[in-house]
MARKOLPA-795068 format. One line per field, with one value per residue: residue number from 0; x, y, z of N, C-alpha, C, O, CB in turn. Coordinates in steps of 0.1 Angstrom, whole numbers, plus 5000, padded with zeros to 4 digits. Glycine has a CB too. Layout:
BEGIN
n NUM	... .
nc1 X	... .
nc2 Y	... .
nc3 Z	... .
cac1 X	... .
cac2 Y	... .
cac3 Z	... .
cc1 X	... .
cc2 Y	... .
cc3 Z	... .
oc1 X	... .
oc2 Y	... .
oc3 Z	... .
cbc1 X	... .
cbc2 Y	... .
cbc3 Z	... .
This chain:
BEGIN
n 0	1	2	3	4	5	6	7	8	9	10	11	12	13	14	15	16	17	18	19	20	21	22	23	24	25	26	27	28	29	30	31	32	33	34	35	36	37	38	39	40	41	42	43	44	45	46	47	48	49	50	51	52	53	54	55	56	57	58	59	60	61	62	63	64	65	66	67	68	69	70	71	72	73	74	75	76	77	78	79	80	81	82	83	84	85	86	87	88	89	90	91	92	93	94 .
nc1 9040	9017	9010	9002	8969	8957	8933	8920	8896	8873	8854	8825	8806	8771	8753	8746	8772	8762	8744	8760	8776	8759	8762	8788	8803	8797	8807	8835	8841	8836	8857	8879	8876	8880	8907	8918	8912	8929	8923	8922	8945	8949	8931	8911	8897	8890	8909	8892	8868	8848	8845	8861	8890	8900	8925	8931	8943	8960	8935	8907	8887	8860	8861	8867	8844	8826	8834	8827	8799	8792	8799	8788	8781	8774	8752	8735	8729	8743	8766	8786	8806	8838	8858	8891	8914	8947	8978	9002	9029	9053	9064	9068	9090	9076	9049 .
nc2 7232	7256	7275	7309	7322	7343	7366	7377	7400	7408	7434	7441	7466	7468	7486	7520	7545	7568	7557	7539	7558	7567	7550	7549	7564	7549	7525	7531	7538	7513	7499	7511	7503	7476	7475	7486	7465	7446	7428	7435	7444	7460	7482	7495	7514	7502	7512	7515	7522	7504	7489	7475	7464	7443	7433	7409	7403	7375	7355	7334	7315	7317	7340	7359	7356	7366	7393	7401	7397	7417	7441	7474	7479	7454	7449	7469	7459	7466	7457	7429	7403	7386	7360	7352	7329	7325	7309	7324	7318	7330	7361	7397	7409	7414	7410 .
nc3 0391	0382	0352	0351	0343	0319	0305	0275	0269	0246	0235	0217	0203	0203	0198	0186	0189	0203	0220	0234	0248	0268	0289	0294	0314	0338	0330	0328	0354	0366	0353	0364	0391	0388	0380	0404	0421	0413	0393	0366	0341	0318	0296	0269	0243	0210	0181	0159	0169	0173	0196	0224	0243	0269	0292	0314	0348	0363	0367	0374	0351	0358	0374	0354	0338	0356	0358	0331	0332	0351	0340	0334	0307	0297	0315	0306	0281	0257	0245	0233	0244	0239	0250	0253	0265	0279	0288	0309	0306	0296	0303	0310	0336	0368	0362 .
cac1 9036	9008	9012	8991	8960	8952	8922	8917	8882	8871	8840	8819	8794	8759	8744	8754	8780	8755	8738	8771	8780	8750	8766	8803	8808	8795	8817	8848	8842	8838	8871	8889	8874	8886	8921	8921	8910	8940	8918	8924	8958	8949	8918	8910	8888	8897	8911	8881	8857	8837	8844	8873	8898	8905	8935	8930	8954	8959	8923	8900	8876	8848	8862	8866	8830	8819	8837	8819	8785	8790	8802	8776	8777	8767	8740	8727	8726	8748	8778	8788	8820	8844	8869	8902	8923	8960	8987	9012	9042	9064	9059	9077	9092	9066	9036 .
cac2 7246	7260	7288	7318	7323	7356	7366	7389	7402	7417	7440	7446	7474	7463	7498	7531	7552	7577	7548	7535	7569	7569	7540	7550	7568	7538	7515	7536	7537	7499	7495	7516	7495	7463	7478	7488	7452	7438	7418	7441	7451	7470	7483	7506	7514	7499	7524	7515	7527	7494	7482	7476	7452	7443	7423	7406	7397	7360	7352	7322	7317	7321	7354	7366	7357	7375	7406	7403	7398	7428	7453	7481	7478	7441	7451	7477	7452	7473	7451	7415	7400	7373	7358	7343	7327	7319	7308	7335	7312	7339	7375	7406	7409	7421	7406 .
cac3 0392	0371	0346	0353	0332	0316	0295	0266	0267	0235	0235	0204	0205	0196	0196	0181	0199	0212	0230	0243	0256	0279	0299	0294	0327	0347	0325	0331	0369	0368	0349	0375	0403	0385	0381	0418	0428	0408	0383	0353	0338	0307	0289	0260	0231	0197	0172	0149	0176	0173	0208	0232	0247	0283	0295	0329	0355	0365	0374	0369	0340	0365	0377	0341	0334	0366	0353	0319	0336	0359	0333	0331	0293	0297	0322	0297	0269	0246	0240	0234	0248	0235	0259	0249	0276	0275	0299	0309	0309	0293	0305	0315	0350	0375	0358 .
cc1 9028	9011	9000	8982	8955	8941	8922	8902	8879	8856	8837	8806	8783	8749	8753	8761	8773	8748	8748	8775	8771	8754	8781	8808	8807	8805	8831	8851	8844	8852	8881	8888	8881	8901	8925	8921	8921	8935	8920	8937	8957	8934	8918	8901	8896	8898	8899	8869	8845	8836	8857	8879	8902	8914	8934	8943	8952	8947	8916	8891	8864	8849	8862	8852	8822	8822	8828	8805	8782	8794	8789	8772	8769	8753	8730	8723	8732	8760	8777	8803	8825	8856	8879	8912	8936	8968	8998	9026	9054	9058	9070	9078	9081	9052	9033 .
cc2 7249	7273	7297	7319	7337	7355	7379	7389	7412	7421	7444	7454	7470	7474	7509	7538	7561	7569	7543	7546	7571	7560	7541	7554	7557	7527	7519	7535	7522	7494	7499	7508	7481	7464	7478	7474	7442	7427	7423	7448	7462	7471	7495	7503	7510	7512	7526	7521	7517	7486	7484	7463	7454	7431	7421	7402	7382	7357	7339	7325	7322	7336	7363	7367	7366	7390	7410	7406	7411	7442	7461	7481	7465	7443	7459	7470	7458	7468	7435	7413	7387	7372	7348	7342	7321	7318	7319	7329	7321	7353	7384	7405	7418	7418	7392 .
cc3 0380	0366	0349	0341	0331	0306	0287	0264	0257	0235	0221	0208	0197	0193	0191	0192	0208	0223	0240	0252	0268	0291	0301	0308	0337	0343	0329	0346	0372	0364	0359	0387	0400	0385	0396	0425	0423	0398	0369	0351	0328	0301	0280	0249	0219	0189	0162	0156	0177	0186	0216	0236	0262	0285	0310	0335	0356	0374	0367	0358	0347	0369	0365	0337	0344	0362	0341	0324	0344	0352	0330	0316	0291	0303	0314	0284	0256	0239	0240	0237	0242	0244	0253	0260	0272	0288	0298	0312	0306	0294	0311	0331	0357	0372	0364 .
oc1 9031	9015	8989	8987	8950	8940	8924	8896	8882	8847	8845	8797	8785	8739	8765	8758	8776	8745	8746	8777	8776	8751	8787	8818	8817	8811	8839	8861	8852	8858	8889	8898	8887	8908	8935	8928	8922	8943	8920	8941	8963	8927	8925	8898	8907	8889	8895	8859	8834	8828	8863	8874	8906	8912	8937	8953	8943	8947	8920	8887	8857	8839	8856	8847	8813	8813	8822	8798	8771	8793	8779	8760	8759	8743	8718	8714	8726	8765	8768	8811	8817	8864	8875	8917	8937	8966	9002	9033	9064	9049	9081	9069	9078	9043	9022 .
oc2 7246	7282	7292	7317	7343	7345	7389	7380	7424	7413	7450	7449	7468	7472	7509	7537	7562	7575	7543	7543	7576	7563	7535	7548	7555	7521	7510	7531	7519	7486	7491	7505	7476	7455	7472	7472	7431	7418	7414	7456	7473	7461	7505	7492	7515	7520	7537	7526	7520	7477	7495	7453	7465	7420	7430	7399	7376	7358	7335	7337	7331	7343	7374	7378	7373	7398	7420	7415	7415	7452	7455	7482	7465	7439	7457	7475	7457	7473	7430	7421	7377	7382	7337	7352	7314	7326	7321	7335	7320	7357	7379	7401	7428	7422	7387 .
oc3 0369	0373	0349	0330	0340	0299	0293	0258	0258	0235	0214	0214	0185	0187	0192	0204	0220	0234	0252	0264	0278	0303	0310	0312	0345	0352	0334	0350	0381	0371	0363	0394	0409	0389	0400	0435	0428	0394	0360	0360	0331	0301	0283	0245	0217	0189	0159	0149	0181	0187	0215	0232	0266	0279	0318	0328	0349	0386	0356	0356	0341	0368	0365	0332	0339	0363	0341	0319	0344	0359	0326	0314	0284	0297	0315	0277	0246	0229	0247	0233	0239	0246	0248	0266	0262	0298	0287	0321	0313	0288	0315	0337	0351	0379	0362 .
cbc1 9048	8993	9015	8996	8948	8964	8909	8925	8875	8874	8839	8816	8797	8753	8737	8744	8792	8745	8730	8783	8781	8736	8762	8808	8800	8781	8816	8850	8829	8827	8874	8886	8859	8881	8925	8912	8897	8946	8903	8912	8967	8959	8906	8924	8880	8888	8923	8878	8852	8840	8843	8869	8910	8893	8949	8919	8955	8972	8913	8893	8873	8846	8876	8875	8824	8825	8852	8820	8782	8797	8809	8778	8790	8774	8742	8733	8712	8750	8790	8784	8821	8848	8864	8909	8916	8967	8993	9008	9043	9070	9047	9073	9106	9068	9033 .
cbc2 7255	7259	7286	7333	7313	7365	7364	7388	7406	7411	7452	7434	7489	7452	7502	7541	7559	7585	7537	7531	7582	7565	7526	7559	7580	7532	7513	7551	7542	7491	7502	7531	7493	7458	7491	7498	7447	7431	7416	7450	7440	7467	7485	7509	7527	7488	7522	7502	7539	7485	7467	7484	7450	7441	7426	7395	7403	7354	7364	7314	7303	7313	7357	7359	7343	7372	7407	7391	7386	7427	7450	7496	7478	7430	7457	7490	7450	7488	7455	7407	7399	7373	7352	7348	7318	7328	7294	7346	7300	7337	7374	7421	7414	7436	7406 .
cbc3 0393	0376	0331	0357	0334	0311	0303	0252	0281	0221	0245	0194	0203	0203	0210	0174	0193	0203	0224	0234	0248	0275	0296	0283	0333	0347	0310	0327	0376	0360	0335	0378	0405	0371	0374	0425	0425	0419	0386	0349	0333	0296	0300	0255	0229	0190	0164	0144	0170	0161	0205	0245	0238	0293	0290	0331	0370	0372	0373	0380	0333	0378	0384	0330	0335	0380	0349	0310	0345	0372	0319	0335	0284	0303	0335	0295	0268	0250	0248	0222	0263	0220	0273	0236	0286	0265	0301	0318	0301	0278	0315	0311	0354	0372	0343 .
């Protein structure tokens, strides 16, 4: 049996916040769609305001990359992403 694979997707803003805000509504709608589709568990802006973090559900590396590629922030060229993957061998009930 294989352990589930989760991904931590770290966003770094490459443009000033006023530029980021121009795409934020589309990004938030995209996040909500990803949650509804069951691919995304958590998302939020970093306390520093320099970017954000997304925690995926058990999805493939290809699906995680597809998410990154289709984020309106990525499409607008205002962020960069870093993906860290880990097995979810130990987790809370229900995940």
